[in-house]
Structures are given as C-alpha cells and as structure tokens.
N, C-alpha and C positions, 0 to 999 in steps of 0.2 A: 839684709833688708828687700823686702817685698812687697812692690807694687800689685795692687788686685784692681776687680774691674769700677767704673764711674761709679760715685755717690748716688746717682739716683736710684740702684740698684738695693738701696737700703730698706724699702717699704716693699720689698718684691714678696710673692706669696713662697709659703713654704714646700720644698721640694717633697717628692714620695719619700725621702728619706729621714724628713722628719715628721710627717703626715702625724697631726695629732698632738703637736705641739707649739700651736701657733700662739698660745698665750708668752710661754717659755722665749720663744726666738722673737715674738714681738718686744718682750722686756730686754732683751739683750740687744735688739737693734735700737732700742729708745735711750739705751745707755750709751751705745756706741754714738749714736746722732747727737748725743747730751756732751760727750767727752770732743767730737769735732767741733763743738762750737765752747769748750772752754770750760766745762762742768764735767771734769772726770771722775771716775769710782773704779771700786773695784768688787769684784762679784764672784763667790764660791757656787759652782753648778754642782749640785749634789745627785746621786742617783746610783743605783744598784749596778753591776756589771751587767753589760746588754741593754741599758735602759735607753742608750739614744745618746749619750753626752758627746761622743764623737762627733755622732752627725750633725747635731745641733752647733757644736765649733765650726764645723764644715760651712754648715749655711750660713753662718755669722760672717765666716772669711770671705766666702764666695760673694754676699752681697754689701761688704763693708765701703767699697769706694775707695779712692785714692788716699790709702792710710801706708804708714810703715808698720808691718806686722813682723814681730817678735815671736816666736812659736819655740818649744820642747816639749817633750812626753816624759813622764816618770820610767824609770827601767829599774825593775827589781833589783839588780845586780849593781847598781850604785847607791842603793837606798843606803847604805852607812860610809858613802864617799864624800868627806864634807866638801859644800858646796860643789859638788858634781854641777845638780841640777842647775845651779845658778850661772856656771861657767858655759854648760849647754846653750842655756837659752840668751846670755849676752854675747856670746862669742860672734854672732854675724855682725855685729856693730861694732867691733874691733879686731880687727884681724892681725895688728899687730899686739904684742902684750902692753906695749908702752901706751897705746891708746886707752888702755883702761884705767878707769880711776884709781887715785894710789892706794886707797883702801881697798878695793878689791883686786889688785896684784898683793895687798901683802895676805888677803886671805889665800890666794892661790901659793904663796910661799906658805901660808900655814900660820902667818904672825896676826892675824887679824885680829882687831879690836872691835867689839859688837857695837856700838853707836857709830861710829865714824864710816863701818861698812854699810849698814845699813841708809845711812844719811849717803853717802854715796851714789850706791844703787838709785834710790830715788832722784838724787840731781841726775844722773845721768839720763836716765827716762825723760825727766822734766825739759832737758836741754835735748836732746832728740827730739820731742814734741813741739820745738819752735818752728822748725822746718815743717814737718807735715804732723798730722794727730797720730799717735800710737795705739796700736793694738795687740797688747802682748798677752800672749794665751801658753796655758800649760794644760796638759791632758794628761790623764793618770796622777795626779799631783798628790796621790797619798804615795806614791813610789818616792819623791823627792827624797832627799836627805832632808833632817829637821831646820839643819841651820840655814839653807836655801829658803825653807818654807818661812820661815822665821822672818827673812831680809823682805821676802814679797809681802809678807803679811803687814809690816811694818811700812811699805811704798804703798799698799792698798788702803792704807786707812787714812791715807794725806793726799789723796788725789783730787780732791777738790780744788777747783779752779784752775786745772791743768787738762791738757787735751790728751789725755794717756786714759785707755781703760784698760784692767788688767783682768783676766779670766782666767780663775783657776778650776777645772771639771775635775772632780774625784769621786772615789766612793764613800760610804758614809763614814768611815773608819778616819778620813781626813780629820774629823772634826770631835774625835774621842774627847771629853771631858779632861781626862787628865793631861792633855797635851794639845792644847787648841791654840796651834801657830798664826790661826787668819781671826782668830775673836773680833768682833768690832767690825767685819766686811761682813755686806749684804748676801745672803744663803737663796740661792733659787732651787729648790728640790725639785726634781722630776717625778712627777705624781704616774701611778698607772697609766697604761695608754686607755684612752676609751674605745668602748667597744668599736663604733664606727670607722676609727684609725685601725684598730686590728684587722678588721675584714678587709680594709683596704689596702693593707699591709701585706695580707695572705695573697691578695690577687695581684699584688706587685712582684711577690719574690719567690712565690711558690708556682712551678711551671706545671702543674697539674690540678685536675678538680678535686679541693676538698669540700664534701659536702657541708650544708649551712650547721645542720644538726653538730657535726662532728668541730666546725669551726667555734660552734658555744662550748663543746667541752673543752678544746684547748686553751681559748682563751680564761675559761675557769682554773686550768691546770697552771697557767703561764703566769698568772696573775698580772696582765697588763704588762709583763717584758716582752719587748721586742723581738731581742734575740731569742730566748726561750721559746716565744710562739714560732717563729720561723723554725728553729731547729726541732721542735714537736713536730711540727707538719711536715717536714722534711724526713723526717725519719719513719714515717705510716708506713705499714706494710700495705699492699692489693686486701689482705682479708680485712685489716683494720681499716683501710677507706671503705669497705662495702657494707661494715657494720659485723664482720662475721667472728672478728675477734676482738679484745678487749683493745681498750686505747693505752697507750706507757703512761704511767704516772711519775715514770721517772726521764731524768735526763738521758739521751744514749751516750754512748761509747763517743768520745772527740775531745775539743779541747775544752769546752764548758764543765763536762764530769770532772775532766783531769783537773782543772783548776781547783774544785770542788775537794776532789780527794785531798791535793796538795795540802789545801787552805786548812782540811781537819787535821792531816798530818803535823802539822805545824806547829797546833795547840799544846799545851801543858797535858798531861793526864786530866789535872781537875777541870779544866777549861774544856778540854774534850767531851766529859761525863756531863757539864752541864749543857752542853749543846746538843749531845743525844737525849738528853734528858727533852729537851726544847722539841725537839722532831718527833719524840714520843709523844708528847700532850699539846693540843694545839690552844688549850685553854690558862696552862699554867702561867700564872702571874711572875715579876721580878722578882720578886719577895721570897718566893718559894725556890725560886731558882739560886737565889744566893745563900741560901743554905743548904743547897745542893753541890756547891761548888764555886769556881773564879769565874764569875760572870763577867767581871770587868776586861779579863782579856779577851772574851768571848766579842764584848763589845767593839775593843779596839779592835778587832780584827775583821769589822763589819760585818759579820753574819748573823747578828742578831740585834734587834730596833729596839733601843730603850723603851719605847712607848709600848707597852701593851707586850712585851719580851716576845715581838712575832719576828717569824722568819719571812724572808721576800715574798714567798708563793708555797702553794701545794705543791708544785714541782721540786723546787730547793729542798722543801721538806724531806718528800720521799726520796731524793737522792741523796741526801746527807743522812739520812736514817739507813736507806740501803747499802751506805759504803761504810756503815760503821760494822764491826765484827758482832756475831750474835751473842758472845759474851760482853760486849758493851751495851748492846741493846738491853738485854736481860736483866743488867746492873742498872740500866736506866730505869726500867719498870720497877723494879722492885723499889729504889730509891722513890718514884713517885707514889708508891702505892702505901710508902707511911707517911707521906703528906698530904694525900686526898682523900675523901671520903666517900660512900654511896657506890654509885656504879661506877665511877672515875677509879675508885680504887679497886673494885671489881675486875675492871677488865685490866690494869695493870698488874695485879696479881695473877690471871691467867697467862698474861704475856711474859712475865718473870718466870714461869715454869719452862722447864726444858721440852714438855708435853701439855700443853693447856688443855683442860678439861671441857667436855661439852655441855657440862651444867652451868659453867659461868658463863656460858653464851647463853644459854636460856634465861639465865637471870638478867643478865642483860637487856634481851629482847622484851622481857617483861617489865624492865624499868622504863623502855620507849613509851607506854599506851600513857605514863601521867605527865608529860613534858610537851614543850613546845616542837614546832616541826623540825627546826634544824638539829636541835639536842636529840630528836628522836632518830633522825637520818643519821646521826653519828653512831648512836648507841646500835642501831640497828646493822651500820656497816661493820662493827668491831663484834656485834654477834656472829654476823657470817662468817668474819674470819674463823671463829671458833668452832663455827660448826663443822662437823665430820662427817652428816650426810651432805653430799651434794647438792640434793632436793630443798632441803632444809636452808641450803646455803644461798641458792637462788631465790627462794622464797622471800629471806630477809634480804637481799639486796634489792628485791622488786620492790618492798615494802620501802626500804631505805629511801629509794629514788623515788617513790611517791611523796613522801615527807620533804625529800629536797624539791621537788617542783613545787610543792605547797608553800615551803620557805621563800621561795623567789629563786632558786638556784638551779635554772635550767641546765647549764653547762653540769654542773654536779651531777643533778638526776640522769643525763645521758651517759656519762661516765660511769655512774653505777649499771646503769641497763647494758652498756657493753662488758661489765662483767658480769651479767645474768643474762646470757645470750638464749633467744629460745630453747636451743637444746638442753637449757641447765632449769629448765623450769619444767616441773613434774605434771602438773593437770593440765586439762584444756583452759581450764578455767582461770587458771594462773597466767597461762597463754594470753587471753583474752585481755587480762587486767594489764600485761606488758602491752600489748598493741594500742590498748586505751588508752594508757599512760602517754606513750609514745605518739602516737595520733594527737593526742591534744597540745602536747610539747611542740610537736610539728606544726600544728594551727596556730600556736600563738608565738611561736619564735623560731620557724623554721620554712619549710616548702608545703605550700597548703595543698598542692597535688599528691608530695605523699601521704598527707594527713589523710587525704581521701581514702586510702589505699589502707593504712594502719585502719582507720575507724570501722571501715566495714569489715576488715578482720576481726575486730573485737567484737562488734556485732553478731558477727555469726558463731564466735565462741563462747560468749558470756551466757551464762544460765539465768544469772538475774534479769528480769525483766526489766527492773529500772536502768541497771548499769547497760544493758543492751539497746534501751532505749535513747540512752545518753550519749552512744556512741553514734547511733545513727544521726540524730539530730546536729551534733557536731561535725560529723562526714557533710551533711547538708549544709551546713555553715561552710565548712570549707569548699565546697563547690562554688558556693555564692560569692567567697572572698576572692577567690579566683577567676569569678566569671565564665564557670563551668554551668551554663543553664541548661544545657542538653542533657549534662550529668545529673543534675538536680530533677528534673522532669521525670528522666528515667525512674530516678529512685523513686519519685511521687505515685508514678504507676504501678511500683511493686506491689503484690498482692499481700506479701509477709510484714506488711507495716501493722506494728499493735494500733489502738484505739487513737489515743493522744497523738504520737507519732504521725499515724494516718491524717489526722485533722490538720495539723502544721505544716506537711508537706503537701497535701490536696490541695487546702488553702490558699498556700502562696504559689503553689503550681498554676490555680486557676486563675489567679489575680496577674500574674506573670503574662497569661495567656489570653487577658483581655476579659474572662467569664467572672466577673463581679459578684453575679447572684449565686453564681456555684460555689464561691468563694467565702460567702457571709456566714453561714451556719457553722461551717467546720472552726472558721478563725473565731467566732466568738467563744465558741467551747475551748480553745486555747487560750482565749483572755481568762475566761471564768476560771479556769485550772490554775490558772498563773497568778490568780488574786487571792484563792483561797490554801494555794499550796505555800510552803515556807520556803523554800529553796529561791536561790541567787537563779540560777538558771531557767526555772518556769518563769519567774519574773521579767527576765531577759527575751525569753520569745515571747512572752503575751504582751511586749512591748511590741515585737516586730509585727505582731498579727493585728496590733491594733494601729500600728502606721498601714499594714497592708489594706485595713479596713477605710482607710481615711480617716482614723479619728485621732486627731493631733493630741489634743488633750487627754486623751484616754493612754495613748502612747507614753506620754510624759509623766504620767503616774504610774505607769507600771516599769518603766524604768527609775524612777526616783524610788518604787519599793527594791526594785534589784541592788541599788546603790546601799540603800537603809540597810536590806538584810545582810549584803557583804561587811558594812562594818560591824555590825552591832553581833553577827556571829563571827569574826574575825578571819572569814576567807578572803584572805587579802589575794590570792591568787587569782580570783573572780571578782575583784572591785574594779580594776581597769577595764575589764572586759564590760561590764556595767556601766560604766563611766561612759562607753562609746557610744551608747545607746541613747545616753541619757545627754551626752553633748549634741548628738544628733537632733533629739527632739526637741531641744530647746532652741537650734538653730534654725530650724522648719517651721518654729513659733515665734522666730524673731525676739528670744529672749537671750540677746549675745552675751551679756554680762555672767549670764547663767551658765551659757556655753562655754565659754572660756575658763570661767572657774573650776567646770567639771572636766575639761579637758587639759587644764594645768595639771589638776589632782590626777588626772590619770596618767601625765607624762610620767609623774613621780611614783606611781603604784605601778608602772609598768617595768618594774625592773626584771630585766631576763626574758621578756616578751616583745621581742622587738617590732614583730608585726602590729601587736598592739598600739607599741609607741608609736608606729608610722601613721596607724589609723588617726590618734589623736593629731598628731601633727598635720595631717592634711585637713582634719574638722578647725583646727586652729586658723591654718590658711583661708578657708573657707569663710569662717566668720569674720577674718580682718577683711577679706576681699567683701564680703557683703557691705563692710560698715566703711567701704572706700581706702582702708588701711594698706595701701601698697606696699611700703616698705615692710612690713610683719607679715603681711602675705606671702610676700615672695620668699624671705627668710625660712618661713613654715615650711612650702612647699619645696623649697630648693634642699632643707636639710630631707623631707621623707624621700625626694626622688631617686636617690641611689638604691634604698631598700625595696622601694616598690619596684624597679627594674629588676633588680637581682632576683626578688623571689614571687616577680610575676603576680603582684597584689592588685588584683582587677579594680575591687571597691575603691580603696584609697587612690588609686590612679583615675578613676572615672570623677571623684570629688575634686581633684588636684585639677583636673580639665574645666570642672565646672567653677571653680575659684578661678584660675586665668581667664577665663570666659566674663566673669563678673568684672575683673580687672579691665578686660577688652573694651568694656562697654565703659566703665568709668575713665578709659581713656580716648573716648570716641573713636574706636576700633570695630564696629559692629560687624565688619565683613569677619574679622577674626574671630569674633567670640560665635557666632553662628557654624563656622566652619569648625572649631572645637567643639561644639555642640553636637553638630549633625556626625562628626568621626565617633563622638562617645556613642550615639546612637546605632551608628553602624557598627557598634562593636570592637572598636579599636582597642579597648581593654578589657575584651571579654563582653559578655552580655550583663551589664546591670540596670534592669529595667526599673529598678526603685529608683536609682540616683538620675536615670534619665527623666523620670518624670518628675521628681521635684526640681529640676533644671527647666522644667517648661515655660515659667515666666522669663527667665533670662532669653531662650531662644525665642518665644513670641516678641520679645522686643527686640532681639537683634535684626529678626526680618523684617520688622516694621520698618526699622530704622537704614535697612539697605534697599526697601521699597520691593521685598520678596515676599508679601503676605502670605502668598501660594506655599511657602515652605514652612509653614506655622501651623495650618490648619490641621493637620494629621496629629501633630503632638499634642494642639490642644484638645484636639477630640480624645486623644487616650486620657490626658489630665482630668477632663470634664468625668467620663467616665468613673475615673476612679476617686475624685473628692467627692462626687455628689452621692455616690455609696455609703460615704462617711457624714457629711456634712458638717466638716469643720467649718468655724467662722473663718479661722486665719486663711484656710486654704481655698475656700469658698469666696473670699475676696479678691484673691489671686485671680482665680478664673475669672471674676468679673473686669478685673482689670486688663488683662490680656483681651478681652470681648472689645473692652471699649477702646483698645489701640488698634485693633481690625476692623472697628466698626466703621461703615463708607459714610455714614451721616452724623452731624453732630448731635440730634437728640438720643440717637441711641448710644453714641459715645457717651453724652453726658449722664443717662439713665445708669448707664453700667460702671460708671466711675463713683457717681454720687452714692450708688449701692455699696461699691467697694471700699469706700471710706467708712462707711458707716461701720460695716462688719470689721472692717480695720479696726475701729476704735471700740467694737464689741469686743474685739477679741484681745485688745490691750500690743496690738503689733506696732510699734511706734515707728521702727524704720522704714517697714512696707507700706504705714500711713503717708510716710513724707514721700517716700517713691510716688506712690499713685498719684499723691497731689501735685507731684512735677510733672508726671506724663499729662494729669487732667490740666494743668495750668499751660503746659506746649501746645494742648489742641486748642483750649479756649484763645490763646494768644494767634493763634495760625486762625481763628475765624473773629480776629479782631473784636474779642470780648476782653480788652484791657483790664478793664478793673476787675471781674472776675477772676481773671488770670491773675493778679497782683496778690488778691488775697491767697489763693492757693500757696501761689510762691514763698508768702511771707510764713502761712504755716507750716509748710516744709522746711523751710531755712531753719524757724526755732527749734524742730525736732532736731533737725541734723547737727546745729550747735549745740545742742543738749548732749546729743550722743557722742561728742568730741568727731564727729565724720567730716574733715576738713574740705575735704576734697567734694564730698555731695554739698556740704553748704555753700562752697565757692560757685558750684553751678548754680542753684537757686538765687543766691546773690545776682551772679550774671542773667537770669531768667527776671529778677526785679528790676535789674537797670536796662533791659529791654523793654521793658513794660513803662520807663520813664523815672523810674521810682531811684532816690540817692540813697544808697546803702553805706553803712558803715560796719566795720568789720566786728562782730561780739568777741569779746574776751581782750580788746586791746586797749580799751578807754575805761572801763572798770577795774582798776589795777588791781591785782592780787584776787580777783576771783576766778573760777572756773568758768566753761562756757556755758553751763548748765545754769550755776548761781548768776551768772551775768544775766540772762536771759529771765531768769525768777524774779532778777531786781527789775527789770524794765517792766514786766508784768504789773508787780506791785505799783511800780511808779503811776500807769495809767488807772487803778483801781480795783483789778482784779482781785477777788479773794482767793483764799488758797484752795478752794474745792475747784475754782473756776483754773486756777493754774494748773491744779493737776488733771483736770480733764484737756487741759490743751495740750500739756506736754506728755500727757498717756505715761503719768507717774502716781505713784499713792499721794495722798492726803499728808500721811505721816513724812513722808522723803520731803516734802516742800517743806513741813516744820523743821526738820534737821537742815534742809539747807538755809533756811531763813536765821535759824540760830546761829550758824558759822557766817553768815554773811554779815550781820550784827556786829559779831564780832572783828571780822577781819576790815569792815568800814569805818568801826569804832560810832557805831549808831547806835538808837536805842528806842526807836519807834520805826513803825512803817512810815510816818510822815517823813523822818527825818531820811530814812531810806529815799524816799520819792525825792527828796529835794536833794540829796546828794548825786540820784542818778539825771537828774535833768540838768545838773551844773557840770558833770563829768562827762556824759555819754556824749551829747549832742545831738541832733533830729534823728529820730528813727520811729517810724511810724508803727505801732501796733496792728496786728490785726484783727 
C-alpha cells in the first residue's frame, strides 16, 4: 500500500509531462474525486505507444491525495501466465498467501472457478476501500494475461457506490472486438497532442534550438505523438537543423524502431502483407484490405485503426514501410494496383516493378492538374519519386510543396521543401519560387524575420513581374508584422520598386512618417487597383491602404471583398489572412459582433498558420476588452502570448497591449493603461504606428484620468492628422470625444461631446456612442448639471445592457445612482429575456415606436421586429398593450430617457 500527497492536490494543474492533456487529466481527477466520495468507477485509458499514458497515470497518482494505491504494469513475458497480472497487482495487500480471498488462492493453485474468483477480487477491493479510498491502476494493460483482464473488467463494471477507481492504461489492441475483456467500461482515448502542446514539449525536452519551421514539419510527421516527436527532434543532424539536408521521415534506430520491427515480424505472412499494403497507400479502406489478407490480426496487434484503416502517423507509416523487405513492398504495390483505379493504379504499377519507368511519373504529374490541392500534392510527391532526372524531381517536389501549403498543410510543405533543397532546383526561376513559398510559410507559420530574407531573395530571382511584386509586398508585410519599421522604410526608398508596389510602400511610409498629403494619391491608386482586380491579396492590400487613408468604411468594404473572393475562389490558404483585416476593420468601426464572427472563423481557417491564428486571438481579445468582457479578453490574450513571445510578433503584441489597457481602464487603473500605451508608442513591441494611432482614444482617456493631459496632446495631434485626411464619421467622433475630455472649459467640452454623439449615431457605432455619453455625463455631473448628466447616463446604460457589456453597464448604473436615481438591473426582472429584449420591452412600455427604438439602441428596424416576435413568444403576450402591462407589473420603476 502506498500513501500519496494530500487531497488538496487533486485540482492542481498538469505538469510539463502531461502538457496538452488537460481534459483527460481533468476527467481522471474528476473520477477519483467521485470515488473518494463513494461513487467509484472503472476507466480504460487508450492510446498508441508514446501518447503519454504513463505520464498521465503518474500525474493522477501524484495528485491523488491520501488514498491507497494498487499498481502493476503489464509484462510481455507474462502474457500467457494465468493470473500473473492479478497476482502482481494484489500481492502488496496480501503479504501472506493465507490473506488472499479463497477464490484467489484457488486461482494461484490453478483450480479457480470463474465467477467466485471475480467476486472475490471485487469484494477484496471493496473491503480495502472501507479504510481509505482505493486507486487501482494498471499500465500497459494490453500485456496482461486474459484471465486477469477478465477479472478486472468484471470488477470495473461494478464499482458504482464503492470508494474505488480502477484505471487500465493500454494500447488500442486491448479492446479488439474479438476479445474485449473490458467491454462496458468507460474509455478515455488520448487524441494527438495539440500543436501548442507539441511546441512546449519540444522546448521542455530538447536541449537545442529547433527552428519553428522544422518544428511544424516534425509535428506533421509525428501526428501528435509526444514520444515520436521528441525522438525525431533529438535525431536531427546539424545539416538538417540548418535546412541543408532533408528531414527524416522514419524513426531512427532505437527502442521505438525496434518495437515496430518486432511487431511486424510477429505477424503472420497474410497479416504482414495487409499491413505493408496499408503503409503503401494512405487512402485504402478496410474493405479493400480485407480482400488482400488478414486484417483482423493487424487490428488485434494495434498496428491499424479500424476507423479509416489508418496508421498512427506518417512517421509510423514510413517506418513500417521501410522495415518491410523490397519483395514485400513490391508485392503490396502489385496487390494494390489490382484494387485501385486511375492515378492510384498507375503509381502502384510503377512501384511494383523492379525498375519503375519515368513515363509513369509523367502520367502522375499530369493527373495532378485536375484534382484538389492535397491530392495534387500526393501525386506530385509520388511523381518525384519516379523521376530519373534530379531537376525534374526537384521541380515536382516544389510543385507538391506549393499544393501542400494551399491544402493547409505547412508541415508537409516544409518537409517537401527539405527534400527539394536549393541545390536540387535547376533554374533561377524555380529557386525564386522556392524562396517565395518558403517565405510565405515563414510569414504565416514561422519567423517573420526569416520570411523577410526569403521573400527578398524571391523578388530578386523571379522573372514574372506579378510574382516578384507579390514577394516584395509580402516581405513588407513581414517587416510590419514583426515591427521592423526602419526595414520597411528602407524598402520604400528603393528605386527598383514597380508601380503598384511603389504606391503601396511609398504611401504607407508617408503615413508612418506623418506625411499624409504625400500619401493620399499613391494609396488611392492602391485602393482603386484592389477594387478592380479579382485577387484576394489585392483586396487585402487595398484595405490596408484605405485604413492608412483614414477611411474606415472603405477599408471594411475592401476587406469584405477579400473575404468574399477567398471563399468564392476556394483559396482557403488566403481566407484567414483576409479575415484578419476584416475583423480589425469591424473592431475599429465598433461592429463587435461582426468582428467576433470573423475572427472566430479565422481561427478555424488558420489551420497550419500559427501567426495568423495568433493575430485572430489578439483581435478577439481586443474586441472582448472593448466590450468590458474581462474573462474572454484575458483568455484570448493569454492563449496568444506564448506564440507572440516566441516568434516576436510585434503587431499582435501591440494589439494585446491595447486590450490590456482597455481592461485597465475598465478596472479603474488608468495609470497602468497609460503606461502600457506609452510603452507601445516607444516601440517595446517593435514599431507599430497604425495600432498606436488606433489606440489614441484610450491613451487620452487614461491621461485625463491621471490628470496628466499633457501626455495626450502629442498622440491626439497625430490621430487628428490621420483621421482628418480620411474624414470617417466613426473616427472623427473619437477625435471630438478626445478633445472633449481635454477641454478646459465646459462650453468647449459640451460642443465636442455633442458633435461626437451625432457622429457616432451617423456611423452606427453603438458602444463608442455609449462611452462618449458616459464621458459627457461625468463632465456634466462635475459641473452640477445633474438632470442633463442623468439623461446621458440612461442612454449609455441602455446601449451597454443591449450589448451585454455588464461591467460597462454597472458603471452607468453607478453614475445614475450618483445623480440620485434609483436603478434596477436589467435582465433580472423580465424573466426569460436577454438584456436587449428587456430594454426593447421597457421602451415599448413607455410608448416608443419600433423606429424610435431602433434609433435609440443603434440597431435596425428589422432587428427590433425580430426581437419583438421573440419577446411575445417568451412572455406569452399577443400585443404591445399586453407587453406594456406585463413590463409595468414585472419590472418595477425604471424611468426611460
């Protein structure tokens, strides 16, 4: 028996050994807590070798509390020893033979009857649990003898009401259909490790720096298996780390490879043939394999998953294929050629021959022109294998990498690029294409600083003017992403930039340097080009240009066009990038629901684009912070922070600082907010002039609250120069609010605030309107204009409640109370209605029309109609008169504005 640390450890966080297994660890701890309270259970933890089952068990035991632990590990040598596993598990609680239950003693003698033995073990566990709860666990349970498994399965199905948790950790072959001794017991499958957990695992376990790009390729190979990932990373040579040699696609010699060698050798010839067929064709289904040999034996060995006839990962597939003999591989290809059609048959016919012909490779390459991106990448990769000419091989691998990238598989793309090094690419043009692809992959999923180098190289080598222009523009974006403003300005001064590219660079550079008059015409040309062109990138760059011109609505329209083009053209690899611009435009125009939807879609679309994924997280955090949703904001920015720090992503870093400043203001910590925003302006996250200018309203508010308005004037002057160049109502309103906050005299402040309110209404910026009304109300109250202040507080409260901005709404209520008004909390008296529905109901009750309600709440007339239909249904009323009566009887006094 083993006592382990106190029970308060049950809810401690995961250790580095089980990072990324929060859900699974949480479930096991939940089951253990339930068992300690008399609600026992059994659970089977399933995962391939190396998925972290042992580490997960160790973490559960380490945080188990004061319980009795019974533990054993399966041993292959005792798999055929009857009750050997049961004996190892229970021997610590029965030091003498006589202390064992009678049925168990009979089992040891070899004369046990099935049911009495199973009942005896169950009763022993229950009896032990009367003193302290029992944690009983078995690792590598697939190696237990079948009788021991049957006894433990019997007990696991009967532990409800007992203080026992029985955990069996095993490879998938434990639950083979033909002999499932633990049927009916909860199963907890360990999924592939998430990308962020893989990243952290490599940082924890590898004592040398593996470049971000190579880490993505290794993750793709390992398929989320922690042990295989660490094994692959530890086997890299210096040339592989430097990108001068192809990455390995097989497990190196060692225990993992030896294990697979032994498992392959243990199969019968028919089962081995099926397994080699599965390694030779990733798309073959289970029915085809059944026609080729003994699938059930392979499934029972845990080498193949029944779902999709899948192997655990690419590296396992390659390792098993390499371990088969050449004759076995040719036989597998020949068998597959008889089952498949089209390009698949062509490939296997070629590989079945002792000397594959180059003509079949040409056929595969031709077939890649009429299929989806992932299939095209596969066909071209195979065509490269069949190529005799090294330059043809290099060209096909490059084409395959381009398709893999467009299929959302950057790890695969990188792996293919390592097999097509620059020395294997024949022409300068192909070398430029390779650099362009590698640069774009680094920009979206790696190190932006590396991307700038690769993209500049691509621009110098490419002869196609459009491709060279794309390389230059992406290189400029990479510099802006990491905050390298001097590098961007140096590019802008280059005399070699072509027309459209020159407009983009010189226009943005002029804005960054405060020369707005010089920026106007070049940027207008960029916007015009983006509108008439049909590409996604042109529309994104047009949106950036419109932003720089201070034209928020135009930027929103261009970003919308970019998103639409990406969707309609099927250019999924550009959709997430377009959604970044769209979400940012929506945020600065105060359209937070739109921004949330765009950024959420962008997260899903950013598969394999970690930098873009981080940008979407930062934007979700900013939107939540601007709405006063502290928990969501912190969740988003905390998730984004590790990626920002590791890859020096200056733009999302600045956005996160902006979000934190908004939260500081909401929490009445203006000094902290001012410090963050001034640090951003000083270039702590690299130079981010665009984000710095957009955050000016928060900087001004913070400076006024700490009574240091002098620290706001310079920032506001830059903001004014920018927004007056474009004349956007939404941003002009913010400028007037800032000047109202800084105004020394009330008449000037009142003029500025009322102008800002009118502009907010015209722009449809509800949340910013409410913030301006709050600022105006506070100023009015300080000058003892209580009645006027009360009206502004009321209007702000309605908007905040309608938007679900609870923290902001509470501040508005506090302001109303300070003016002497009694306030009830919206949404607590009209049961079953949302805050916005409750507010609409109150406005109906005082006689306002739908149009008046829409104008007051800054929503559309149709939205009011929609909400009223739902309100009638929720409250069971049939008319506005009935609704007004219900509100007056349910809601209590609440004076409308």
